[in-house]
ZATOR-318266 format. One record per atom (N, C-alpha, C): y negated, z negated, x negated. Coordinates in steps of 0.001 Angstrom, whole numbers, plus 500000, padded with zeros to 6 digits. Each point is the difference from the previous one (the first is absolute). Last residue first. Layout:
BEGIN
YZX/...
This chain:
BEGIN
580843426804961307/500722499202499009/498923499485499021/500619502299505293/499052499619498931/500756499042498994/501495504216503731/500196498623499458/498962499743498906/500119503549504478/499888499828498615/500318498502499675/501958502799504350/498945499137499487/500086499943498536/503248502732502326/498655500319500441/498890499121499351/504848501790497924/499538498881500868/498494500193500244/504111503614498579/498683499428499745/499723498959501023/504727502305497931/499319499449501177/498631499438499589/504137503707497951/498992498960499834/499434499629501405/504156502995496887/499366499684501283/499018498948499711/502134502068496375/500722500699501028/499373499804501401/498532499703494411/499727499491501358/500719500909500998/501764499245494863/499150500862500839/499831499398501403/501463498582494436/500055499748501458/499016500834500707/502557501349495226/498846499356500635/500268499727501448/502864502548496924/499728498711499355/498851499220500519/502014504386501454/499077500161498907/499682498657499321/502850500347503949/500627500535498868/499105500230498768/498698496270503659/500395501379500053/500592500484498654/498918495388503358/500107500384498591/500640501405500061/496950497995503985/501356500289499588/499971500438498515/496791497057504032/500121500874498779/501394500099499595/496518498412504204/501400500092499721/500122501021498822/495639496748501668/500549501257499455/501522499823499883/495211497787502508/501366499773499622/500654501355499666/494722498244499792/500897501045500339/501403499516499595/494388498240500695/501384499745499686/500943501057500510/494488499492498252/500876500442501080/501411499685499574/495682497208498152/500990501012499804/500653500387501311/495598497100497172/500597500420501266/500917501159499786/498738496127496128/499417501096500811/500705500193501265/501262497838494711/499182499643501218/499477501232500633/504415500792497289/498674499518499710/499242499739501255/505138499428500644/499186501099499482/498652499423499573/504888497400500280/498658500110500481/499255501170499408/505267499075501159/499167500295498749/498545500257500548/504787497305501805/498778500654500389/499149500253498686/505647499444500792/498771499468499396/498746500826500378/504046499925503485/499870500328498582/498739499401499517/503685500351504460/498889499306499467/499984500147498467/502180502944504323/500116499442498683/498673499329499584/502814502721504291/499030498941499767/500261499391498636/501925503795503963/499689499862498625/498872498972499843/502911501955503848/499393498716499875/499734499625498528/503201503984500121/499319499451501166/499443498617499731/501613504984497572/499911498579499757/499240499504501242/503146504562499753/498716499384500134/500142498541499512/502554505446499858/500109498539500243/498595499416500072/501777504620498696/499946499730501416/500230498559500379/501066500675495053/499700501102500859/500069499496501521/499127496136496420/500984501010500157/499528501069501058/496979496868496665/500399500033501423/500914501210500199/498137496366495686/500284501340500521/500457499890501486/496708496164497882/501234500653499548/500132501380500565/496178496779500371/500916500117501081/501419500528499570/495395497323497817/501001500933499700/501048500006501121/494570498623500016/501363499566500225/500954501178499728/494494498246499080/500966501069499844/501384499391500170/494140499178500333/501326499490500194/500992501176500013/495473500668498870/499854498573500097/501349499385500370/497906504629497556/501113499495500754/499925498513500012/495787503613499599/500832498875499410/501182499600500893/497093504926499405/499736498614500368/500854499019499277/500054505390501579/499140499352498904/499689498634500531/503698504359500984/499391498741500527/499273499287498811/501733505404501424/499827498943498994/499286498809500604/501906502642503830/499862500529498653/499865498861499028/498373498942505013/501136500742499398/499729500537498619/496905497270502433/500269501147500901/501210500833499491/497118494729499614/501030500986499481/500305501085501010/495325497122499349/501158500025500895/500926501174499453/496828497500496520/499940501032501026/501253499961500889/499711496897496554/498610500024500370/499731501006501143/504742497264499213/499261501153499535/498608499947500506/505091497306499371/498629499734500392/499182501122499345/505590499462501492/498892500460499106/498708499524500606/505557498917500279/498759499852500644/498929500256499006/505448501589500429/498826499620499201/498892499759500945/505719500745499603/498893499850501006/498817499352499206/504385503111498166/499107498936499954/499041499995501160/505097502323498164/498804499921500930/499260498740499699/503753503542497375/499570498687500203/498725499947500803/502502504349500910/499799499294498698/499628498597500383/502963502367503585/498569500017499446/500116499568498557/503997502658502872/499487498623499670/498634500190499339/501676503747503488/500318499512498656/499338498663499838/499394503030503710/501432499977499844/500407499572498609/495474498361502939/500509501061499078/501554499949500070/496748497018502134/500657500963500832/500511501143499171/498300494617499497/500347501171499213/500788500955500854/496455495412500852/501045500976500349/500102501127499009/498145494701501007/499826501076499046/501190500880500176/497653496012503432/500992500853499406/499511500834498921/497502496216501665/501079500025500900/501201500842499525/496632497557496573/500112501236500753/501130499831500992/496703496896496090/500944500171501067/499958501420500640/498368496323495619/499926501341500459/501134500259501055/497125495530497739/501238500450500666/499688501484500541/497991496701495727/499671500893501163/501351500456500521/497636495815496454/501096500929500501/499495500867501140/497643496207497727/500310501022498999/501050500960500381/497624497503503888/499995499483498606/500159501195499072/500848501851504245/499794498574500010/500196499542498587/499748504751503442/499863499453498667/499773498429500240/502260504519502582/499502498659500164/499880499291498666/500947505185502750/499929499240498750/499362498626500334/502722504579502704/498998499008499860/499987499361498628/501963504153503925/499976499481498624/498906498988499891/503180502649504114/498891499196499581/500181499664498503/502505504368501842/499649498765500687/498806499273499312/502572503156496953/500115500172501416/499737498669500693/499463502866494900/499915498829500727/500090500267501505/502264503439496358/498788499530500598/500124498574500612/502257504948498027/500073498641499466/498688499329500408/500547504388501238/501408499653499994/500296498655499371/495910503304501170/500185498599500434/501533499670500087/498325504315498545/498944499109499441/500289498536500402/502473504072501559/500509499334498716/499009498903499463/498759502599503840/501196499232500319/500541499254498771/496302503034499682/499651498688500666/501201499193500330/500679504203497945/499164499137499100/499662498712500679/502339503269502497/500796499500498896/499184499078499185/497769502236503499/500969499076500546/500816499323498816/497050503497498894/499272498819500353/500936498911500553/501761504200499015/499618499316498751/499279498683500298/501114502840503574/501170499351499460/499686499271498744/496590502588501934/500329498906500851/501191499217499462/498822504004497859/499022498987499796/500272498724500773/502770503676500824/500237499518498648/499001498904499629/499326502339503988/501169499120500112/500377499345498655/496483503221500140/499635498744500716/501164499065500176/500890504181498204/499157499236499030/499549498747500625/502434502997502674/500842499374498995/499198499172498986/497630502443503257/500725498952500628/500967499265499016/497686503805498540/499109498921500203/500647498823500636/502386504062499516/499810499350498634/499071498758500197/500576502651503781/501253499352499710/499839499241498667/
């Protein structure tokens, strides 16, 4: 009986941690398009399934030497769009913002679209990300 309860508690912990991990996320297609000194960052949806308003959100395009796999990101922000706050259980649809393109140093880079949220500790935290398959040469 004790063993069954332990397994059930472990299973419930797993469900809780994985369910809360994706309450602020990109949904659908994301893309970027660079032309001249500008870049357009786009997403079909940015969804907030929390029961609370978000902090300030940013959509960032990163150029990294290694493919991003979560956690700390090491690279260059080449484009960044401020999305503002998103109310509880709401979404932004057809997000598309043209911003200044910041050229990274010459080389080959993996590109990653990041959804970042301003947190209580005064820093932006990655809430979701999308890796693009091909490398870009700058």
